[in-house]
Structures are given as structure tokens and as C-alpha cells.
N, C-alpha and C positions, 0 to 999 in steps of 0.2 A: 684496500686496507682502510682507507678513510671512511668508506661507506659502512664497513663492518664495525668500526669503532663508533660511528654515529648511531648505528642501529643498536648496539649494546647500551649506549648511553640512554637512548629512549626507553629501552626495556627496563633499565635500572631505575629510571625516574618513575615509570608506571608501577614497578614493584614496590618502590618506597611509598607511593601514594596509597596503594592498596593496603600495605602494612599499617600505614598511619590510620586509614579509615577503619581497619579492624579494631585498633586500639581506641579510636574515637567512638565507635559504637558501644564498646564496653564502658568507656569513661562516661558517655552520655547517659547510659542506663543507670549507672550509679549516681551521677550528678543529679538526675531527675528525682531520685529518692531523697538525696541529701537536701535538695532545694525544697521538696515537698514538706520535709520535716524541719525546715528552717535551720539546717546545719547541725542539728542535734543528732549525732550518729547513734547515740545510745537509745534513742527513741524509735529508730527505724526497726520495724518488725523483721526478724530474721527470715521469716517465710518469704517476704517480698524480695529480699536480697537473693535468697536461694533460687526462687523461681525465675527472676530476671536473668540470673547467670546460667540456669539450667537450659533455657531455650535460646541463649545468646548465639550459639553456632548457626542456628536456622536464620536468626535475624541478620547475622553477618553476611551469610551467603546471599540472602534476598537483597540486602542493602548494596553489596558490591555489584550485583546484576543491575539493580536500578541505577546506580551511579554510572555504570558502563553505558547503559542506554541513554543517559543524559550527557554523555561525552565528558564526564569529569576526569577521565584518564587520558583523553586525547586532545583537549584544548590547549592552546598556547597561552599559558597563564601569565606570561610576561606582558601580554597585551590584553588581559582580561578586562571586561567592562560589564555593562548592564545585562547583555544576553547571558553571559556566564553566571552572573549573580542570580538571575531568574532561574537558570537551570539548577543551581545549588538549592534554591528555595523549594522548587518542586520536588527535587530528588529527596531532600530531607523530610518533606511532608509525606511523601509516599513511603519512606522508610518508617516513619511514625505510624502511618496507617497499617503497614505490614506488621509492625510490632503488635498493634491492637488485634489484628486478625489472628495472628499466631496464638496470642493469649486466650482469645475467645474459643478458637478451635480446640485448644488443650484445656479449656475450662479452668483457666488461671485467673483469679481475681486480683486486680491491682488498683491502686488509687486512681480515680477518674482523671486527676490532673497529671498523672504520671506520663501519659502518652504525649500530651502537649509539651510538658517540660522536657521530655526526651527529645522531641523534634527541635525545640529551640536550642538545647544544649548541643545537639549534633550539628545544627546549622552554624553555630558559633565556632565550633572546633574545625569544621570543614572550611568555613570562610577563612579562618586564620591560616590554614595550611595552603590555601590557594592564593590568597591576596597579600600575605605577609611579605613575600619576596618582592612583590611589586612596590609595596610601601617602603621597605628598606632600601631598595634600589633607587627610588625617587629621592630619598633623603641623602644617600651617598652621592648621587649625581648632583644634587643641589649644592652640597658642601664642597665637592671636588671641583666643580666647574664654575662656581660663583665668581671667581676672580678673573676668569678668562672669557666668560660668556659674553656674547653681544646682548646688550639690554634692549629689549624689544617692546614697542607699543603696538597694539593691534587696534585698528579703527574698524569698528563693527562688532557688536556683541550678538550677532545672529548665529544661524546654523554654521556658516562658513568659519566665523571667528571661533566658535566652540570647537570645531574639528581641528583648526590650526593650533589652538592652545593645547588641546589633548595630544596632538602629534609631537609638538615641541617638547612637552613634558615627558613623553614616553620614549622618545628616540635617544639612542646612545650615540648617534652619528651627527647630531645637530648641536653646535655650541652656541645656543641661543637661550635666553631666559626672558619669558614674558613677565614684565613687571607692572604693566597697567593696561587697561582697555578703555577706549572712549566710544560713545555711541550717542547719537542725537535723540534717542528715545529716553525721555526724562524718567520713565517708569523703571528703567534698568539701572539708573545711577545709584551707586551704593551697594548693588548686588554683586555676587561673586560668580565667576566662571572658572571651574576647576581650581578654585583657590585664588584666582586673580581678580582684583576688584575693578569694577567699572567706575572710573574716576570723574567722568564728565562728558562734555560734548566736544565737537570740533573746535569751538572757540577756545577751549582750554588747552589745546594741543601745545602751543608754544610754552606756556608756563609749566605744563607737566613734563615736557622734554627737559627743561632745566632742572626741575625738582627731582626727577628720577634719573637724570643723566642718561637719557635715551640715546642709543646708537643707531637704531634701525626702526623704521615705521612700516608696518605691513597693513595695507588696505584690504580688508576682507569683506568687500561689498560687491560680489560678482553680479548681482542683479540691479545695481544702481545705474541710473541713466548717465550718459557721458558728461552732461553738464554738471551733475552733482559731484561726480568724480573730479572734474576740473576744479570745482570750488574747494574741495577738500585738499587737492594737490596744491592749490594756490596758498593754502595755509601751511601745509607740510613743507613745501620747498624752501620756505624762509628759515626753517629750523637748522638746516645743514645736515640733517640725518640722511642716511641711506634709505631710499624709498623702494618698496616692492609692492606688487598687488597681484590679486588673482585675476587671470585674464577674462573670464566670462562665467555666466551663470551655468553653462552646461557642465562645468567641472563639479558644481554642487549637485546637479541632477544626477550625474554619473557616479557620484561618490569619489571624485578625484581630487578633493581638497587636500593638498599635501604640500610640503615645503618644496618638493621637486617641481611642482606646477607653478610656483611663483615666478613672475617675470619682473625684470627691472622696469621701473616707470620710465617712459621715454617721452619725447616731445609730442608724439601723436596723442598721448593722453591729455595734453594741455590744449588741444584744439577746441575742446569743449563741445563737440557735436557727435551725434551718433554716426557710426560708420555707414557709408553708402551700401545699401543692400540691394542686389539685383538678382531676381530669380532667373538665372541663366538656363535652368533645366527646360523651360518651355521655349525660351528665345533661341537656344543654341541647337535646335533640331536641324537647322539648315546647315550646320557643320557636320553632323553625324553622317557617315558614309561618303564624305567629300574629301578631295585632296586639297589641303590647305598649305599655302606657301607663305612663310614669314621672312621678310628681309630684315636685317639688323636683329636677327633672332638671338644673338648673344648679348645684346644690350639690356638695360634695366626694363624698358617697356617691352621690347621684343621677346625677351625670355618669359615675362609674365603672360604675354599673349600665348606663347607656346604652352605654358602650364595649364592655362584655363581651357584652351582648345583641346589639349590632350585628354582632359577629363570627359569630353563629350564624343568619344568614339569616332574620330575622323578616319576615313579610309587610309589616308597617308598624311603625315606631317613633314613638310620639307622646310628645313631651317637653313637659311643662307646668311652668312656674315663674313666680313673680311678679317675680323680680329679673332685669332685662333684660341687664345687663352680662355676668355669667357665662354666662347662657343663650346669648348671642350667641357667646361664645368656644367653647362646646361644640358649637354648631350648625356653626360653621366647621370645627372639628376633625373632626367626624363626616362632613361633606360631603367633606372632603379625603381622609380615610382610607378612606371607604366610598362612592365615587361612585355605586354601584348601589343604595345603601340608600334605601328609601322612607321618608323622614324628614319628620315634621310637627313644627314647633316653635311652641308657643303660649304667649303671656303671659297668665296667668290666676291668680286667687286661689282656693285651695281653700275659702275662706270664702264664696264666691259660689255659692249654691245653683243659680241659673238657669244660670250659666256652666258649672258642672260637668255639669249635666244635658244641656245642648246638646252639650258635648264628647263625652260618653259616647254620646249618641244618634247623633251624626255619625260617629264612628270605630269604635263598637262593639268596644272592646278585649276580647281573650280573657284577657289577664293584666295585672294592675295591680301595680306596685311603688310603694308609698306612702312616699316619703322626705321629703316636705315637712313641715317642723316648725320651730318656734323651739327651739333646742337650747342656747343659751348660758345657763348657770345663773345667774350674777350679774345679767345683764341682765333675765332673767325674774323674778328676785326683786324688781327695781325696778318691773316692769310685769306683775304677775301676771294681770291681766285679759286682756292680750294673749296670754299663754301659754294661757289657757283658750280664748279665741276661736280662735286659730290651730290649736293642737294638738288640743283636744277637739272643738270644733265643726267645724273644717276636716276632721278625720278622719271625723267623723260624716257630713258632707255627701258626701264621696267614697265612703264605705261605702254610703250610701243610693243613690247613683247606680250603683254597681257592682251592688247588689242589683236595682235596677229594670231595668237593661239586661243582666242575666244574664251578668255576667262569670264566666268559668270559675274563675279563681283570683285571690285578692287577698292580697298579701304586704305587711305593714306593718313598717317599720323601727322597732324599739323600742330601749331602752337599759337598761343595768344600774342606772341611777339610778331606774328604776321600782320597784325592790325596796326595801321599807321606806324610802320617800323622805323626805328631810329638806328638799327644795326643791320649789318649785311646778312646775318643768319635769319632774322625775321623777314627781311626782304626776299631772300631766296625761297623761304617757305611760302610767301605770298605768291611767288611765281609758280611754285608747285601746285598751289590751289587753282591757279588759272589754267595750268596744264590739265588738271583733273576736270575742270569745268568744260574746257574745250573738247577734250577727247570723249567726254560723255555724250556730247551732241553729235559725234560722228562715228560712234562705235556701238557695237552690240553689248559690250561690257558695261556694267553699271559702275561708274567711277564716283566715289564720294571721298570727302575729307572729314576728319574729326579734329576739332580744335580745342585744346585745353591748356591749362597753366602749368605750374611747377608741381612735381611730385616729390614727396618726402623720401629722402634716402636714395634717390636715383643717382647714377654716375654723373659726377660734376655738380651735384646740388650742394647747397650751403651746409646741410646737416653733417655729412661726413667731414667736411672741411672744419666746421666748428668743433666737432668731437676731437679731431686730430690736434687742433690748436689747444684745446683744453687739456688733453693728455700731456702736451709738451709744456704746460704751465702758463700758456697764454703768450701774448695777448690774443684776444679774439678780434678779428677784423671785420667791420661792417662798413659798407661803402657810404651810407648816409643814414642819419638818425630817423628820417621820415620815410625811407623806402619801404614799400609794401608789396606783397605778392600773394597770389591765390595758391593754396596748397591742397593736395589730395595724396593719399597713399597710393603706391603703385598698383596694388590689387584693385582698389576702388576705381582708379582711372581706367584701367584695362577692362574691367567688367562693363563699364559704361561704353567704352569703345566697341566692345563686342556686341552690346545691345544696339548701339547706333548702327552697326553694320547690318544687324538683322532688320532694322527699320528701313534701310536704304532702298530707294527706287532708282537712284542715279542722279548725279549733278548736285546733291546737297553738300553744304558745309555744316556739319553738325557742331554745335557749340555746347560744351559741358558746363553745367552750373557747378562752380568750384567752391560755393559757400562764401563765407565772409573772408575778406583779405586779412592777412596777418603781417604785422610789422616785423621786419627782419631783426631789428634791434631787440624786440621783445623775445623773439625766438632764441637769439644768442644769450640773453639774460637768463631765460628759463633753462637752457641747456647747462649753463654754468651752475645754477642752483641745484639742478637735478644731479649734478656730478659731486655735490657736497661742498661746493665752493661759494664764496660770496663775490658777486660782481663789483668791480671797483676796488676791492680789498685784496682778495686772493688772486683774482684774475681780472685784468683790465680789458675793457672794450675800447677799441681804437677805431675812429671813423676815418676812412682813407679817401673818400671822395668817389663820386660816380665814375665807373669805368667807361671806356669808349663804347658808345652805342647803347648805354644802359639808361632805362627810364626809372623815374621814381615809382611809377605804377604801370601796370599792363592793362590793356583793354581786350575785351572778347569780341567786340563788334565794331565795324566801321560805320560811319554815319549813314552810308547809303543802304546798309543792310537792315532789314526788319527781322523779327523773330516769329517763327511758327512753333507751336507746341507739339510734343509727341505724347505717346501714352505714358512715358516716364517724365515726370516733372523736372528731372535733372538734365534732360537732354532736349535741346532746342535746335531748330533749323534756321540758319541764316539765309536770307534770300540772296541768290546769286546776283552779282553785279553785272550788268550788261557790258559787253566789250566787243570790239572789232576782232573777231577770232582770226581772220585772215591776216590782219596787220600784226597781231600778236605772234602768230606762227612765223612770220617773216622776221620779226625781232628776235625770236628764239633761235632761228637758224643763224642769224648774224652774231648773236651772243656766243653760240657754240663755236663758231669759227674764230671769234676774237679772243675768247678767254684762254685758249690753248697757247696763245702767243705770250702769255704771262704779262699782260699790260698793267700799268700802275693806276689806270683810271677806270677800273671795272665798275666802280660804284656809280659813275655817271651813266653807264650803259644800263645798269640795273634800275636806276632812277627813271630812265625813259620808259621802262616797261612797267614800273610800279610808281605812279605819280605820288602816292601817299608816303613813299619812302623819303625821309629827310635826314640824310647823314650829315655829320659835321665834316664837310669837305675842306 
């Protein structure tokens, strides 16, 4: 029934337009004569009026056919623009030409200016019929929504800005009104974009926000480099306005510049550097056709490893994790995104020797990414025995299984906290690196570790904590005003991990270049500003003091390690530190037997194995 009604409405609209055009052809013919004789009706020769009306049925039929060919009866005039205007112009010109041909064929003499004036008159009448609704609709929308619309400033008067202004003005579903535009190009200042004036450059943003009572700033500069975006955001974030931006230049190339494509500005945009780009298509050939096993596959790093591996056609992807909730989420995501993927999802603990052995025997992985670990520094300080059991013994058991079942390559995820550790988590990760180094020298499996810093938005990182504190109205807690950390996004870090795995020959500790360190206090302040609040006024920042085992800064290398470069300038190889492997294995056996007794002094035992570990005992 609904389809039938909609079909009838379309037919009625087309019938109305055809009827209007019939009258327009008649009116344009008479108007042409009226204009030719400067409005003096009495001076118009009756023969001209008679002849123009005598052959008007032929002109009407030809004109309707021409208009149909130029889609003047099938276009969506609600969204009409330049292409439709061009079609109207050509259609009216052809109609004028057809009028001339008909008159010549029937040997009718008309004033030479008649045909031009007819074409112009017809164009005006047709233009009014097609574009008047849009103009009236724009005026109604402006008057009706002016009081409730969000007042918008657009940064960037280029192609993307042009398309955004156009969509906001035309949409019935967007309660926004663009009131001013800024652009650093001085030649554009004072010009208009769809009726909206370019008022100045980025330096004028704060004063324009106050002058025009701006609620929202949209950055429409998809091709601008990250550093330039950061500089603009540094100005915008102080205004207290809601900030949005177009994600990237490909939206402009694909014609996808739309309100729905806008994303909230987040702290990633304030890092001020280009995203790390890795061409995994050539690097990841070693994954294609292989069975890949990921421990900790439900975690933030492990799940991203699964996503990126899944894109490169593995023979089988085996996901192992002890926590069922996040594991279930990534299982559903992978099955939806990669329906052809041979995916196996298992709930298992890396601390279970028999379970690991059965999994490796059953699925015989070619490559293992070991991401399972306890990583939260303060929690592990309160439960040091669990850090040893899970990180050290869990890694050891997975390494033993990989060695026994002849895995080709084993990549362990390590951390910068393993360097000169002051916390038990970092110390256990350093022992894991030592296990990797030792087994690489006595196994056919290529064992490597990849060491990197913090990742933005990972489970347990400061970003989700800060966001939650801001949502609750504060305060935002920072441990120390001078504490700094290295940051990457999860996809960036994982892509480098996968590339490092491709470079591996065995025994390396790969070190990722994390860029410039970031002050955590600056991170907190920026997040508060991006949320539309003012630090110290709306939301307080409180310094709570360094937590147990926490450093002011993290290191990526120990003093004994040198650096070797790889083909990727962001991936380096730390030179393995020489050690007595026999003595280390004996210490490892003793640690395994001792930790299960739940001792209170496990840190002393760990310190004997890792001399660079300096806990506050």
C-alpha cells in the first residue's frame, strides 16, 4: 500500500511538472514577443502572435521530449545543484533551437531576437519551477530552526568545507547552522561560501567564537598534516566549544564528506604526529597460509593482532584467552568481518601446562604471538606472586610448548617497563625476555621479543580512566606533574609488532620507536578541554603521588644494550645481554617451586634473577 501511494505521488509530481512546462512554453513564446516590442502590446504584429500559437503544439511536444531526455522530470529537485542547472540551460537552449527549426521548416518569419528571448524566458520559468521549492524550504528552515540550532564554525574553506556547508544547509535532519568560516588563505577572507562569510584565520577563532556565540567547531581539513591539525586544535580547545573533524583525505576523494562522517576530536589528534604507516601487504606474506596462535587474544593488544592477522589470509587463527567476556566480543567481531576465516577460539590459562600442550599438539601453530600477561603495575605490586605465576611461568609454559611442537616463530610482547624495572610487572617481563633469549639458543623455534611503551586506549591505560573521571565531574587524578610516557595507538603498535615479527631471525629484542614522550598532566588537561570543560575551574586536576613501582619516565634500553637498525626506521634491535643460561635456568626452576608457596619475599628472588630490578623493599 505504501509503495502504491509513493508511486502515485511520483506520477502526480511529474504530471504537474509537464503541465507547468506546457504553460511555460506558451508563456515564454508570448513573453519573447512582449519583450521584443518593449512591453507595448498594441505594437506587436498580430501575424507573429498567430504564427507562434499556431505551431505551439509541435514546440510543446518537442520541448517535453527534450526535457525528459535531460531528466528534468526525474531529478530530485530538493537537492538540485549545478548539474541540474546545466541540464536546464541546455534543455532550454535546445527548445529554442527547435522553435527556430520548426519556423524555418514551415517558412514562418519571426523577429531574429525572438528565439533568443524565448530561450531566456523559458529558462527563467523552468528555473523558478525547479528551484523555488528549495529556496522557500531554506528560508523556512532558517526561520524555524534558528532558535534551537547549534551555531557552527567551520575551519577550512576548501572543497571539504564547501561540501559540509552545503549539506548542513540542505539537510532537514541536522539542527546546525553555519554562521562563519575561517581559513588561513588570506585571499579567501571576506568571500562567501553558500552565503556564509569567511571571517579570518585560525588566530581569529577565539574572538569569533565569542562574537558569534559558537557552540561547535568543525575542522574540515582532511588533507592537512597532523602537526597543522594539532596547532589548530591547540587554539580551538581553549574555546570550550564542541570539536569535530573529518577523519581523512580519502573521504574527500570518495565524495564522502558528510555530517555522518564527522568524528569527535580525541586525544590522538593532539599527539601532533602523522600516524605510523606500515605496508603489511608485503611483510605479512609469511602469515598467509599459516596457522597463527595468539595468547591473550581477547585483550587490547591481542585482539588487534587477531584483526590484522585475519586480513592476511592465515590458514587458521587460534585465539586463546582466560577472560571470556572480551574473548566473546572479538570472536563475534572476527566472524562478522571475516566470514571465511578459519577461526578457533579457546578459553585457557597459559599457566596450565597440560592445556597448553594439548592446544599446541592439536593445532600445530606455525607462528605464536604471546600477548597474555598481567600488565597493571599497581595491581601487580599488591599481588607480586600472581605476576610471577602468570607472566614468568605462563610464558615459560607457552615457550616450552612452542619448542616441543616445533613452532616456526614465537613473538613475545614485552614492555619498556622491563628496562631497569622498579616494579614487579616490569621485572617479570624482563625475566620473560631472558627466557626467550635462552630458548632461542637451544631450540629450532625462532624466539623474539618486541618491547614498546604505552598504547592509547588500551585496557588499564590512563585515557579511559580520565574520560570516566571527567564524565563524573572530576577530579582527574594524575600521580605527578612531571610524569611522562611514550604513547602509540593500538593499531600502530600492533602493525609494528607484526612487522618486527617478519624481520625476526631469532634471539632479538625489537625496540619500537614510540616518538616523543608526552606529559600525563598535559594529556589530562587536553582531555578536559576537549570535553568542553576548563581545567582548574570546571574540573580539577589532583596530583596523588607516584604509585608503588612507578617511575617518572620509562626507558627503552638498558645501558648494556646497543641498537641495530632495521629496514623500518621505527623498529630497532637491542643487542642481547650475555648471561649464564645454565644458572638462569636453575634460578627459574627454584622460582617456580618457591612462588607456589605464596611467599612474602618473592621480590628478593626476582631481584637475584634481574639485578637491574630495584624495588622499594
